[in-house]
C-alpha positions in Angstrom: -2.9 1.5 -1.3 0.1 1.8 -3.6 2.8 4.3 -2.7 4.2 7.1 -4.8 7.3 9.3 -4.7 6.8 13.1 -4.5 9.0 15.9 -5.7 11.2 15.9 -2.6 13.0 12.8 -4.1 16.7 13.3 -4.3 17.2 10.3 -6.7 19.5 8.7 -4.2 18.6 5.1 -5.3 18.2 3.8 -1.7 14.6 2.6 -2.4 15.2 0.5 -5.5 17.1 -2.5 -4.1 14.8 -2.9 -1.1 11.6 -3.2 -3.1 10.5 -6.9 -3.2 8.3 -6.3 -6.2 10.8 -4.4 -8.3 8.1 -1.6 -8.5 10.6 1.3 -8.3 12.4 2.7 -11.3 14.5 5.7 -12.2 12.3 8.4 -13.7 13.2 11.8 -15.0 14.1 13.5 -12.8 12.8 11.6 -9.8 12.1 7.9 -9.1 8.7 6.4 -9.8 6.7 3.6 -8.2 4.6 1.4 -10.5 1.2 1.3 -8.7 0.4 -2.0 -10.4 3.4 -3.7 -8.7 3.4 -1.8 -5.4 1.9 -3.8 -2.5 3.4 -1.6 0.3 5.5 -4.7 1.0 2.4 -6.7 2.1 3.3 -10.3 1.6 7.0 -9.7 2.0 7.5 -7.4 5.0 5.6 -5.8 7.9 6.1 -2.3 6.6 7.1 -0.6 3.3 10.9 -1.0 3.0 11.2 2.0 0.7 9.8 4.3 3.3 12.2 2.9 5.9 15.3 3.7 3.8 14.3 6.9 2.2 16.4 9.8 3.5 14.1 12.4 1.9 10.9 11.1 3.4 9.3 11.5 0.0 7.3 8.3 -0.3 3.6 8.8 0.3 0.3 7.0 -0.3 -0.9 7.2 -3.9 -4.5 8.5 -3.7 -5.4 7.0 -7.0 -4.8 3.4 -5.9 -6.7 2.7 -2.7 -6.5 -1.0 -1.8 -7.3 -3.0 1.3 -4.6 -5.3 2.9 -6.4 -8.2 1.4 -6.2 -6.7 -2.1 -2.5 -5.9 -1.6 -1.9 -9.5 -0.5 -3.7 -10.8 -3.6 -1.6 -8.5 -5.8 1.6 -9.8 -4.1 0.6 -13.4 -4.8 -0.2 -12.6 -8.4 3.2 -11.0 -8.9 5.1 -13.8 -7.2 3.0 -16.9 -8.1 
C-alpha cells in the first residue's frame, strides 16, 4: 500500500531526501507522496524510510492504494529497471 502525508505535516523536508523512489514532493501547504511511485521502500529498505525520519508522525497508509508486498516489489522494479 502506498503511503500518504496527513495534515499534521510541518513541511520540515526530512522525508524528501530519504525516499529511494523520489515519490515525495513539496505541496501547498504540506508535502505529498505520489502513490504511483511509493513502494513503502519495498525493494530498497526493510521499512519506509520517510516514516523513520518524520518528526511529526504524519505519514500513514493511503487507503486508496492497497498493494501486496509482491505488487510493491514489482512497482519498485518498474521504477528502477
